[in-house]
N, C-alpha and C positions, 0 to 999 in steps of 0.2 A: 240783610247782607248775605247770610248763608244761602238764602233762597235764590238770590240773583246771581251769585258768583260761585256756587258750589261746584258746578261742572267745570268752570274755567280753572278753579283751584286744582281740581283733580288732574286736569290735562297739563297744567303748568308745573306742579310740584310732584306729581305722581306719588301720592302717599300710599301707605300700606292699607290693607283691607280694614283694619281696626279703625283707622282714621276716617276712611270713606263711610263706614257705618255711622260714625259719630256725626259727620257732616249731614248725612241724609236724615238722621234722626232729628237733629236740631231744626232743619228747615221744614220738617213735618210737624214739629211740636206746636200744639194749640192752634192747629189749622183745620179746615174742613176735611183734609186728607185722612185724619184719624177719627172723624166722627165726633159727636157730642150731643148737645141738647139745645133745642130752640125753646125759649121761655117767653110766653106772651102774658103780660099782666092783665088780669081780668078787670082791674079797676080803670086803667087809663089806656090800655091797648098797646103800650110800648113793647118792643121786641128786643130781646137780648139773646146772644149766642154764647154758649160755653163749650169750648172744644177740649178734647182730651190731650193730656201731656204725652210726650214720647217715652218717658220713663228711663231714658239713658242716664246712668249715674254720673255723667260729666256734663250734662246739659246746663247752660247758664240761666235758664228761665223756668226750671221746675225742680222737683225734689225738695221743696221746702219742708214737708213733713218728715222726710228722712233725716234732714239736718237737725230738726228738733229732737227726733228720737235718739240720734247719736249723742247729742248734748246731754240728754236725760240719762243715757247709759253711762256716759263719762262721769257725770256728777255722782251717780250711784257707786261707781267703782272707786272713787277717790276717798281718801281717809280724812278724818277730822283733825288735820294738822296744817300749818302754813305750807305754801308751795312756792317754788322758785320757777320763774319762766326763763328758760335758757334757750338760746338760738345758736346752733352749730352751722357755720357757713363754709362752703367749699370755695377755694380761690377760683377766680374766673379763668385762670390758666388751664383749669381742668374741664372747662365747658365743652370743648371739642371732644374730649374723651368720653364725657358723659352722654353726649348726643349720639355717639356711635354705639355706646354700650349702656343704655339707661338702666336696665334692670340690674346689672352687676354693680354699677357705681352707686345707684340709689340704695341698694341693699347693703353695700359696704359702708355707706354713710350712716345708716341706722346702727349697724353693728359697732362701728367705731365710737359713735356717740354714747351708746349704752356701756360699752367697755370702759370708756373714760369715766363716766359717772360711777359705775360699779367699783372700779379699781380705786378711785380716789376716796369714795365713801367707806370702803373697807379698811382704809388706813386709820389707825387710832388717832393720829395727829389731826385728822380732819373730822371724821364722824365715828367710825368704828361700828357701823351697823349696815343692814341691807335696805337700800332705798326703794322707792317705787317710781316708775317713769312712764309717761305716755308721750309718744312722739308722733308728729304729723309732718309729712313731707310737703314743702312748697318749692316750686321751681321758678317762681316769678317774682319780680318786683312790682311796685304799684303801677309802673308804666309798661308792664308786660315784657321787660327784658329778661333774658335767661339768667336767673339768679338762684342757684341751688342752695337750699338751706332747710333745716328741720327745726320746728318749734317743739320744745319739750316742757312738759309740766313735771317737775321733780319734787318729791317730798323733801321738806327742809329737815333732814335727819334720816335715821334709819332704824329698823327693828333689830334688836338683839334677842334671840330666842333662848339662849343658854346663859346661866343656869335657869333663870326664869324670864319669861317674855317681858321686855321693857323697851321703851322708846328712848333712843339716844339722840340728843341734840348736837348739832355741829359745835366745834370748839370756837368758831368765829361767829360774831354776832349777826352778820348780814350775808354770809356766803358759805357755800359748802367746802370750797377749797380756794387757794390762791389763784388769781386770774391767770397769771403767766404759767402756772403749773397745769391748769386745765387746758390752756391753748397748746402747750408743748406736748402734753399727753395725747390729746386728740390728733395732732399732726403726726406724731410717731405711730400711733395705732393705725391710722388710715393708710399711711405710706407703706407700713409693713404688710397690711392686707392687700394693698395694690400690687406690691412686689410679688406676693404669692400668686395672685391672679395672673399676672403677666408671665411669671415663670411657667405656669401651667398652660399658657397660651389660651386663656379663657376670654381674653379681650381682643377686639379688632381695632388696631390703631397703627399709624405709620411711624410713631416715635417709640424709642425704647424707654424702659424704666429709668435708666440713667439720665437720659435727656429730660424726662419729665421732672425728675428730682432736682436736677441742676437748675431748671427754670423756677423752682419753688424754694431754692436755698435761702434767699433773703426775704421771703414772703411770710408775714405774720398771719397765722390762721386765726380768724375771728370767732370767738365764743362770747356771745353777749349774755350777761346775767342781769336780772332785775333783783331788787330786794324782795325777801320773802313776804308773802301776804296770805292772810287767812281768807280773804274775800276773792275767790277765784272766778266769780261769775263773769267778769268782763273778759278774762282770758278765754274761758270756755266758749263765750259767744264768738270771740274772734276766730278761734280754731274751727268752730262748727260752720262758720260762714262759707268756707270754701271746701267743705268735705265732699260735697257732690257737685262741684263745679271745677272748671279749669280757668283760673286766673282772673276772671272779671265777671261782673254782674251786668245785666241789661241796662241798669240805671246809669252806668258809666260809659255806655256806648251810644253813639248817635250817627246816623247816616244822612249825608246831604246828597240827595238824588240829583240835584241840579249840578253841583260841582263834582259829583261822583267821588266823594271823599268820606272816610270814616273818621270821626272825632272820638278820641279816648280822653276821659277825664281821670287824672291821677293825682296822688299826693306828692308835692314837690318838697322832698325831705332836704334837699340841698339848701334851700332857702328858708328852712324852718327856724324860727327863733326859739330859744330855750324857754321851756315852760308853756309854750303855745302850740296849738294844733298846726300841723303842716298845711301851708296854703295849697289851693287847688291850681293845677296847671292843665293845659290842653295840648293834645298832639294830633295833627291831621295826617292820615295815612292813606295810601292807595288801598282799596278794598282787599286785593289779593295779599298784600303785605300784612294787613291787619289780621286776616284769617290765618296767615302763617305764624304770626306772633302769638295768636291765641292757641292754635293747635299744636305748637311745639311743646306745650306744657301738658299734653295728654300723656298719662302714665301708661306703661306697657300693660298688655292684657293680663288680667288676674293679679296685677301687682297690688299689694296691700299698702296704701298710703298712710294708714294709722296702725301703730304697733305699741303693744304694752309690754313692759319689762318689770322685773323684780317683784315688788309687792303688788303691782297692778296687773301682772300676768295672771290669766284665769286659772291655770293649773296651780301656780304658787299660792294664790289667794285661797283656793279651796283647801289646801293643805294646812294653812295657818289661821284660817278665819276663826276657828274655835279657840285658838290660843291668844288672839288679839284682845287686848284690854278694851272694855266697852267704850271708854272715853276716846278711843282712836277710830271708832266706826262712825260712818256718816249715814244718816237716813236717806234712802233713795228718793229722788224727786219724782213728781207725778205728772210732769209736763206731757210725756208721751201718752199716758192714759187719757188725760183731758182732751188732747188734740184728737185722739181716735174717737172719743165720744162725740166731740163736736162734728167731726167729719161724718159720722153715722147719722147725726141729727140733720146735717145739711142735705144729706141725700134724701131724707124724708120730707123736710120742710125747707124750701129754697129761701135764701135771704131776701130782704125786703126790696121792693122796686125803688130805684134811685129817683124816679120822677114823682110818684105819688105816695111812696112809703107803704104800699100794700103788700100783703103776704100771700095773696092768692094768685097762682100762676097756672096757665095751661101749658104743660110740658110735652114736647114732641121729641122723641129720640131720633137723632140724625145718623144715618149710616156713614161709613167711610166713603169719601168722595174720591174715587180713584182717578178722576180726570183733573183734579185740582192743580197738580203741578204742571200739567200740560197747558193749563189755561194761563198761568202766570210766568212760566219759564220756557224759553225756546230750547228744548232738549234735542240733542242728536239721537238718532235711533241707534241704540247699542245694547248689548246684553249685559247681564249683571257681571260684576268683577269676578275674576277667577284667579286661582293660585295653582302653579304647576308643582306637582310632587312627582319626581322621577319622570316617567313618560306619560303619566296620567294627568288629566286636567280635572280638578275638583271645583265644582261651581257652588257658590254661596248665594242664597237669595237675600237681597237687601232691599230696603225701602227705596 
């Protein structure tokens, strides 16, 4: 899809240079354009080609190792206590504001969520200790609609350092604070932060703060909490799934060349029955619209989609790690090390032949095929994208 419609998308939607680079990286990924290896089985003579990945950190079809490494680091950072999976969601009335000012609004969402947890947990009526939190930004629903929310893994309780370090459990059995209190605190903190940004004229938008606030007066802000669990593996897997992707995996995308439609498979949560998995539904889209729905979830350049706070923050943990009781520390996982060893071994000994099961291959290194795109796509002759800065024109070389 990206290979066939990349240039049409650029001409139609006129995206910024950051998005153009992503489009061109994805359409080169695992193709002859990036080179690779030709593997000939010495037993049966079958031929296989393995092409290199683009390496873009938001490509939907590579970066599998990076996701496992991130999950390994997250597991090592967490404490040996139960965790609560909490989701902070922005009302859809703020979608237009967020699209115009993604970096500011996403950053404010992170800050407001952490201030909510920190403020409520410091209250003796709730916890009375300092918690740890890891937050991951998602801007999509299962059907790729614009749906801004952050997933948070929060320690069920907090650490009290004085007079002696000890772990303080929440006053309530299954939650850190009352649901309505958490929702109202999050709403208040976000809106006060939004007002400060608009007073400083740091945001670009056609409506005033008063108009935005009025539209949100009767809107309940959703903060979804799960019960605390000591088995966080499922949640870690879920969060890591989209760390180096934007919104969707290749397995949920299919392209009908005859009908020239893109089909997206998604979870139909509206028709989900209680206690059962959500049924699958399908949506057919024009290719350019499908690309737009995927690429609208690209985060701004250099933006950190994963952030750690409190006891999970690197600087804080270094200060207190010697004071932490041993029963609160979790042994680091070894997934990353195992994968790196396997990767090194695979470079030396290729995996077996799917036809005969043999392990002996004749390997030929393939150089980059610079003519590959011209062979499969009708490209107009044009120079690389450029950006104007003052009276000068700065050119950036892209794929």
